[in-house]
PABAVO-524622 format. One line per 4 residues: number of its first residue (from 1); their letters; for each residue y, z, x of C-alpha. Coordinates in Angstrom, 1 decimal, padded with zeros to 4 digits. Example, Ala and Ser with C-alpha at 12.3 -4.5 7.8 and 13.67 -1.06 7.14 Angstrom:
2
1 = as = -004.5,007.8,012.3  -001.1,007.1,013.7
//
This chain:
489
1 = mqld = 000.4,007.1,-030.2  000.1,008.4,-026.6  000.1,004.9,-025.4  003.5,004.2,-027.1
5 = ikfk = 004.9,007.4,-025.6  003.9,006.3,-022.1  005.5,002.9,-022.6  008.7,004.5,-023.9
9 = sial = 008.7,006.7,-020.8  008.8,003.5,-018.7  012.0,002.4,-020.4  013.4,006.0,-020.1
13 = rwfm = 012.6,006.0,-016.3  014.2,002.6,-016.0  017.4,003.9,-017.8  017.5,007.0,-015.6
17 = nifl = 016.6,005.4,-012.3  018.1,001.9,-012.6  020.6,001.4,-015.4  022.3,004.8,-014.9
21 = ivai = 022.6,004.1,-011.2  024.0,000.6,-011.9  026.5,002.1,-014.4  027.6,004.8,-011.8
25 = ivca = 028.0,002.1,-009.1  030.0,-000.1,-011.5  032.3,002.8,-012.4  032.7,003.8,-008.8
29 = vaia = 033.6,000.2,-007.8  036.1,-000.1,-010.7  037.8,003.2,-009.7  037.9,002.1,-006.1
33 = fsml = 039.4,-001.3,-007.0  041.9,000.4,-009.2  043.0,002.8,-006.4  043.1,-000.1,-004.0
37 = fnam = 045.1,-002.2,-006.5  047.5,000.7,-007.0  048.0,001.3,-003.3  048.5,-002.4,-002.5
41 = yier = 050.9,-002.9,-005.4  053.0,000.1,-004.5  053.0,-000.9,-000.8  054.1,-004.4,-001.8
45 = igdl = 056.9,-003.2,-004.0  058.0,-000.8,-001.3  058.1,-003.5,001.4  060.0,-005.9,-000.9
49 = ssdy = 062.5,-003.2,-001.9  063.0,-002.2,001.8  063.7,-005.8,002.7  066.1,-006.2,-000.2
53 = ayef = 068.1,-003.1,000.8  068.1,-003.8,004.5  071.7,-005.0,004.3  072.8,-001.4,004.1
57 = yals = 071.2,-000.6,007.5  074.4,-002.1,008.9  076.1,001.2,008.1  074.2,002.7,011.0
61 = gtnr = 076.6,002.9,013.9  079.7,003.5,011.8  081.6,006.8,011.9  082.5,009.2,009.2
65 = stfr = 086.0,007.7,008.7  084.8,004.1,008.1  081.4,005.0,006.5  082.7,005.2,002.9
69 = dsai = 084.7,001.9,003.0  081.9,000.0,004.7  079.4,001.2,002.1  081.6,000.1,-000.8
73 = diad = 082.1,-003.3,000.9  078.4,-003.9,001.4  077.7,-002.7,-002.2  080.2,-005.1,-003.6
77 = qfsn = 078.7,-008.0,-001.7  075.0,-007.0,-002.3  073.1,-010.0,-003.6  070.0,-008.3,-005.0
81 = ktki = 071.6,-006.1,-007.6  069.4,-007.5,-010.3  066.2,-006.6,-008.4  066.9,-003.0,-007.2
85 = evqv = 069.5,-000.3,-007.3  070.9,000.9,-003.9  072.7,004.2,-003.6  074.6,005.3,-000.5
89 = ldse = 074.9,009.0,000.1  077.1,010.8,002.7  076.0,013.7,005.0  076.9,016.2,002.3
93 = dnlv = 074.4,014.7,-000.2  077.2,013.2,-002.2  076.9,009.8,-003.8  079.3,007.4,-002.1
97 = vstt = 078.5,004.2,-004.1  075.8,002.7,-006.2  075.2,-001.0,-006.8  074.8,-000.3,-010.5
101 = gfqs = 078.3,001.2,-010.7  077.1,004.7,-011.6  079.0,007.4,-009.8  076.2,010.0,-009.7
105 = asga = 072.6,010.0,-008.7  070.2,010.5,-011.7  066.9,012.3,-011.6  065.0,014.0,-008.8
109 = mpdy = 065.1,012.5,-005.3  061.8,013.6,-003.5  062.1,010.6,-001.2  065.5,011.7,-000.1
113 = ekak = 064.3,015.2,000.6  061.3,013.9,002.7  063.6,011.5,004.6  066.0,014.4,005.5
117 = qngs = 063.0,016.5,006.7  061.5,013.8,009.0  064.9,012.4,009.9  063.8,008.8,009.3
121 = saia = 062.5,007.1,006.1  060.4,008.1,003.1  059.1,006.5,-000.1  058.0,008.3,-003.3
125 = ktkt = 057.3,007.8,-007.0  059.6,009.7,-009.3  061.2,009.7,-012.7  064.8,009.1,-013.7
129 = sgge = 066.6,011.6,-016.0  065.7,009.2,-018.8  061.9,009.6,-018.0  061.5,006.1,-016.5
133 = lvla = 058.9,005.9,-013.7  060.5,004.4,-010.6  059.7,003.9,-006.9  062.4,005.1,-004.6
137 = gttm = 062.9,004.9,-000.8  065.5,006.6,001.5  066.5,005.6,005.0  068.7,008.0,007.1
141 = lyds = 071.8,006.6,008.9  073.2,007.8,012.2  076.5,007.0,014.0  076.6,005.7,017.5
145 = agrp = 076.4,009.2,018.9  073.2,009.9,017.0  074.8,012.2,014.5  073.7,011.9,010.8
149 = igay = 076.4,010.3,008.7  074.5,009.7,005.5  071.7,007.6,004.0  071.0,004.7,001.7
153 = rwvt = 068.5,004.9,-001.0  066.9,002.1,-003.1  065.3,002.5,-006.5  063.2,000.0,-008.4
157 = slsg = 061.5,000.3,-011.8  057.7,000.5,-012.1  057.5,-000.6,-015.7  056.1,-004.0,-014.5
161 = fkrs = 053.6,-002.1,-012.4  052.4,-000.2,-015.4  051.8,-003.4,-017.3  050.0,-005.0,-014.4
165 = misf = 047.9,-001.9,-013.9  046.9,-001.8,-017.6  046.0,-005.5,-017.5  043.9,-004.9,-014.3
169 = vife = 042.1,-001.9,-015.9  041.4,-003.9,-019.0  040.0,-006.7,-016.8  037.8,-004.2,-015.0
173 = ivva = 036.5,-002.8,-018.2  035.6,-006.3,-019.5  033.9,-007.1,-016.2  032.0,-003.8,-016.2
177 = iivl = 030.8,-004.3,-019.8  029.6,-007.8,-018.9  027.8,-006.5,-015.8  026.2,-003.6,-017.6
181 = slsa = 025.2,-005.9,-020.5  023.6,-008.4,-018.2  021.9,-005.5,-016.4  020.6,-004.0,-019.6
185 = fsgl = 019.4,-007.4,-021.0  017.6,-008.3,-017.7  016.2,-004.8,-017.4  014.8,-004.8,-021.0
189 = ffik = 013.4,-008.2,-020.5  011.8,-007.1,-017.2  010.4,-004.0,-018.9  009.0,-006.1,-021.7
193 = sivr = 007.4,-008.5,-019.3  005.7,-005.5,-017.6  004.8,-003.3,-020.6  003.0,-006.1,-022.5
197 = pird = 000.6,-006.9,-019.7  000.2,-003.1,-019.0  -000.8,-002.6,-022.6  -003.4,-005.4,-022.3
201 = vsni = -004.6,-003.8,-019.0  -004.8,-000.4,-020.6  -006.7,-001.7,-023.6  -009.2,-003.6,-021.5
205 = arki = -009.6,-000.6,-019.1  -010.3,001.6,-022.1  -013.1,-000.8,-023.2  -014.5,-000.9,-019.7
209 = amgd = -014.4,002.9,-019.5  -016.5,002.9,-022.8  -019.1,000.6,-021.2  -018.0,-002.8,-022.4
213 = fesr = -018.1,-004.5,-019.0  -018.0,-008.0,-020.5  -014.3,-007.6,-021.4  -011.8,-009.6,-019.4
217 = ieis = -008.0,-009.8,-019.1  -006.4,-013.2,-019.6  -004.4,-013.8,-016.4  -001.1,-015.5,-017.2
221 = knde = 001.0,-014.4,-014.2  000.8,-015.2,-010.6  002.4,-012.0,-009.4  001.4,-008.3,-008.8
225 = igel = 000.6,-007.9,-012.5  -001.7,-011.0,-012.3  -003.2,-009.6,-009.1  -003.9,-006.3,-010.9
229 = cdti = -005.5,-008.1,-013.8  -007.6,-010.1,-011.4  -008.7,-006.9,-009.7  -009.6,-005.2,-013.0
233 = nyma = -011.6,-008.3,-014.0  -013.4,-008.2,-010.6  -014.0,-004.5,-011.1  -015.5,-005.1,-014.5
237 = seln = -017.7,-007.8,-013.0  -018.9,-005.5,-010.2  -019.5,-002.7,-012.7  -021.5,-005.0,-014.9
241 = qarn = -023.5,-006.2,-011.9  -024.0,-002.5,-010.8  -025.2,-001.6,-014.3  -027.7,-004.4,-014.3
245 = lknd = -028.9,-003.5,-010.8  -029.2,000.1,-011.9  -031.2,-000.8,-015.0  -033.4,-003.1,-012.9
249 = fiss = -033.8,-000.3,-010.4  -034.8,002.2,-013.1  -037.2,-000.3,-014.6  -038.6,-001.1,-011.1
253 = vshe = -038.9,002.6,-010.1  -040.5,003.5,-013.4  -043.1,000.7,-012.9  -043.6,001.9,-009.3
257 = lrtp = -044.2,005.4,-010.5  -046.3,004.5,-013.5  -048.8,002.2,-011.6  -050.1,004.9,-009.2
261 = ltai = -049.9,007.6,-011.8  -052.1,005.4,-014.1  -054.5,004.8,-011.2  -054.6,008.5,-010.3
265 = rgwg = -055.2,009.5,-013.9  -057.9,006.8,-014.5  -059.8,007.4,-011.3  -059.4,011.2,-011.6
269 = etak = -061.1,011.1,-015.0  -063.8,008.7,-013.7  -064.5,010.9,-010.7  -064.7,014.0,-013.0
273 = msvg = -067.2,012.3,-015.3  -069.2,011.1,-012.3  -069.5,014.4,-010.5  -073.2,015.1,-009.9
277 = sdea = -074.3,011.7,-011.0  -072.6,009.1,-008.8  -071.3,010.6,-005.6  -070.3,007.2,-004.2
281 = lvnr = -068.1,006.5,-007.2  -066.6,010.0,-007.0  -065.7,009.5,-003.3  -064.2,006.1,-004.1
285 = gldi = -062.1,007.6,-006.9  -060.9,010.4,-004.7  -059.9,007.9,-001.9  -057.9,005.9,-004.5
289 = vlse = -056.3,009.0,-005.9  -055.3,010.1,-002.3  -054.0,006.6,-001.5  -051.9,006.4,-004.7
293 = adrl = -050.7,009.9,-004.1  -049.5,008.8,-000.6  -047.8,005.8,-002.3  -046.0,008.1,-004.7
297 = sslv = -045.0,010.4,-001.9  -043.6,007.5,000.0  -041.6,006.3,-003.0  -040.2,009.8,-003.6
301 = eell = -039.3,010.2,000.0  -037.5,006.8,-000.1  -035.6,008.0,-003.2  -034.7,011.2,-001.4
305 = dfsr = -033.5,009.3,001.6  -031.3,007.1,-000.6  -029.8,010.2,-002.2  -029.1,011.6,001.3
309 = ietg = -027.3,008.4,002.3  -025.2,008.5,-000.9  -024.2,012.1,-000.3  -023.7,011.6,003.5
313 = rmtv = -026.5,014.0,004.4  -028.8,011.5,006.1  -029.4,012.8,009.7  -031.5,011.7,012.6
317 = vssp = -033.1,014.0,015.3  -033.0,011.9,018.4  -035.0,012.2,021.6  -036.3,009.7,024.1
321 = lnis = -039.3,007.7,022.7  -041.4,004.8,023.7  -040.3,002.1,021.2  -043.1,-000.3,022.3
325 = ella = -045.8,002.3,021.4  -044.1,003.1,018.1  -043.9,-000.6,017.1  -047.6,-001.1,018.0
329 = ssvg = -048.6,001.9,015.9  -046.6,000.7,012.9  -048.1,-002.8,013.2  -051.6,-001.3,013.4
333 = myae = -051.1,000.5,010.1  -051.0,-003.0,008.4  -053.8,-004.7,010.3  -056.5,-004.0,007.6
337 = lskq = -054.1,-004.7,004.6  -053.0,-008.1,006.0  -056.6,-009.1,006.7  -057.6,-008.2,003.1
341 = qgie = -054.7,-010.3,001.7  -055.6,-013.3,004.0  -052.4,-013.0,006.0  -052.4,-013.4,009.8
345 = lift = -050.5,-010.5,011.4  -049.7,-011.5,015.0  -048.5,-009.0,017.5  -048.8,-009.3,021.3
349 = ppse = -048.3,-005.9,022.9  -045.4,-006.2,025.4  -046.2,-005.8,029.1  -043.0,-003.7,029.5
353 = qlev = -042.8,-000.3,027.9  -039.2,000.4,026.7  -037.6,003.6,025.7  -034.8,004.3,023.2
357 = mgdi = -033.0,007.5,022.1  -034.0,007.9,018.5  -035.8,009.7,015.7  -039.5,008.6,015.8
361 = nrlk = -040.1,009.3,012.1  -037.0,007.4,010.9  -037.6,004.4,013.2  -041.3,004.2,012.1
365 = qvfi = -040.1,004.3,008.5  -037.9,001.3,009.2  -040.7,-000.7,010.9  -043.1,000.1,008.1
369 = niid = -040.6,-000.9,005.4  -039.8,-004.3,007.0  -043.5,-005.1,007.9  -044.5,-004.1,004.3
373 = naik = -041.8,-006.4,002.9  -043.0,-009.3,005.1  -046.6,-008.9,003.9  -045.5,-008.4,000.2
377 = ytes = -043.5,-011.7,000.2  -046.1,-013.7,002.2  -048.9,-015.5,000.3  -052.5,-015.7,001.4
381 = ggqv = -052.9,-018.0,004.4  -049.4,-017.2,005.8  -048.4,-015.4,009.0  -046.3,-012.4,010.0
385 = lvdq = -045.2,-012.5,013.6  -043.9,-009.3,015.2  -042.2,-009.6,018.6  -040.4,-007.4,021.1
389 = lhee = -037.9,-008.7,023.6  -036.1,-006.9,026.4  -032.4,-008.0,026.6  -029.6,-006.6,028.7
393 = gcvr = -029.2,-003.0,027.8  -031.1,-003.3,024.5  -034.4,-004.1,022.9  -034.7,-006.8,020.2
397 = isik = -037.5,-006.5,017.7  -038.1,-009.4,015.3  -040.5,-009.5,012.3  -040.9,-013.0,011.1
401 = dtgv = -042.9,-014.2,008.0  -043.8,-017.5,006.4  -043.2,-016.1,002.9  -041.2,-017.3,-000.1
405 = gipa = -037.8,-016.7,001.7  -034.5,-015.5,000.2  -032.1,-017.8,-001.7  -028.9,-018.5,000.2
409 = qdid = -026.7,-016.8,-002.5  -028.7,-013.6,-002.1  -029.0,-013.3,001.6  -025.8,-011.2,002.0
413 = kvke = -026.9,-008.8,-000.8  -030.4,-007.9,000.2  -029.2,-004.8,002.1  -027.2,-003.5,-000.8
417 = kfyk = -028.6,-000.6,-002.9  -030.7,-001.5,-005.9  -030.7,-005.2,-005.1  -033.9,-007.2,-005.3
421 = ankt = -033.8,-011.0,-004.7  -037.4,-011.3,-006.2  -038.0,-009.1,-009.2  -041.6,-010.2,-009.5
425 = vrgs = -042.7,-008.3,-006.4  -043.2,-004.5,-006.4  -040.6,-002.4,-004.7  -037.6,-000.1,-005.6
429 = gigl = -034.8,-002.3,-004.1  -033.5,000.4,-001.8  -035.8,000.1,001.2  -033.6,-002.2,003.2
433 = avad = -030.5,-000.2,002.3  -032.2,002.9,003.7  -033.4,001.0,006.8  -030.0,-000.4,007.5
437 = eiik = -028.4,003.0,007.4  -031.1,004.5,009.7  -030.5,001.7,012.2  -026.7,002.2,012.0
441 = qhqg = -027.2,005.9,012.8  -029.1,004.8,015.9  -026.1,002.7,017.0  -028.2,-000.4,016.3
445 = llfi = -028.0,-003.5,014.2  -030.3,-005.0,011.5  -030.0,-008.7,010.8  -031.8,-010.6,007.9
449 = este = -032.1,-014.4,008.2  -034.0,-016.5,005.7  -034.6,-019.9,004.3  -035.9,-020.2,000.8
453 = gvgt = -039.5,-021.6,000.8  -039.8,-021.3,004.6  -039.7,-017.6,005.4  -037.6,-014.6,006.5
457 = tati = -036.8,-013.0,009.9  -035.7,-009.4,010.2  -034.2,-008.6,013.6  -033.6,-005.0,014.8
461 = vlpl = -031.4,-004.4,017.9  -031.4,-001.0,019.5  -029.7,000.3,022.7  -032.1,001.3,025.5
465 = yepe = -032.3,004.8,026.7  -031.1,005.4,030.3  -031.8,008.8,031.8  -028.9,010.7,033.4
469 = etln = -030.3,010.3,036.9  -030.4,006.5,036.4  -026.8,006.5,035.1  -025.6,008.6,038.0
473 = tnqe = -027.5,006.4,040.5  -025.9,003.3,039.0  -022.5,004.8,039.1  -023.0,005.8,042.8
477 = itqe = -024.2,002.2,043.6  -021.2,000.8,041.8  -018.8,003.1,043.7  -020.4,002.2,047.1
481 = iiie = -020.0,-001.5,046.3  -016.3,-001.0,045.4  -015.7,001.0,048.6  -017.5,-001.6,050.8
485 = geen = -015.4,-004.3,049.2  -012.2,-002.4,049.9  -013.2,-001.9,053.5  -014.1,-005.5,054.0
489 = g = -010.9,-006.5,052.3
//
């Protein structure tokens, strides 16, 4: 029911925001055209009537004695009697002659009053004594000395104008109805074309929210709605993959926790039963318990680091450190393990000792993680080669193995959280994600290159540490070179 209300509100918003505005615009345009039609029609009638009555302008320049006779003569010979009525008035406002033969002016004469006030001409709509709507215009007349001698006034009926105006208004109403009908039809069709996909999107989104990440929306449009559907399908796919990764992660971590706990419990019980009878077995059991406890501690610390990364609380405490010594120390931790597994761990200590600004514990954590991965994924008889190179302004550390390698489709995902390309090997799947974040916080880069069945190379690039004195000296040398160059120039 709530879903229907939401869809109805879309139609309501369309009506309020679109259709209502269109209706207002149509009405405004209709009113504007009506006013324009009215003004143009009235102006046209006025111009024609003024042209028809222009013959009476010949009275201008006559005098009071000849004005009356001249007016009667012009009225008798007036050729447009069927089109307009022309009245001639003297300076005393008396009707001298009318082309219709009436001897008195009928109805109000606002045009005459305005013309007298401005001393020139005026046009106005008015009504006759019989109630007929007319348009009238008055032109003042003057003798040769510039004295007013009278005026002529034309009058024409507006009954034809009313009929034309009514026809025009009816035409406007019909056009407005057609426009609004087309707008309503297209709007409703548009809303329907949106509401139906939105209903499908909403239903699928509800299923996804309830955990059905296999649901997909059928994409039938190649527009914004289709793009939205494609995005939701992609989101569902990513959520499904994330859920699978999470489940794999939980399973992997559970296994990683259960294995050392089982060993601790088993060897703890064995050592307890052997106290006083077999000290060698007790010592061996305690060594295994301590080793597995360290393994558990390392796993828990890795999980805590991942939690810090997720919440943005991962920090590094940087200070100048010898990266060459740290790398050698990290490699040395795996010398015995690699020998036990039949793997040749090759590391030639570099002749040049390099310093970086970093957190010694965090960087050691990265080296241990990557070396451990290289040994885990390398079979007996293989090699792990650790190398350090000094490049311009940075140190490049590469850890190369001859292990199983990483499939091409997985190479871009190995640094993502929870991701494990090879699920048969122990590990939580977050070690590389943590290592990548640590290297980023040291303004460095971590690259993973691999060929399936050949091996993997992890490369770490870190900026070298330069003391302030060295920086100042370099700057002074640079400035001296610039100054000398300017002098020579």
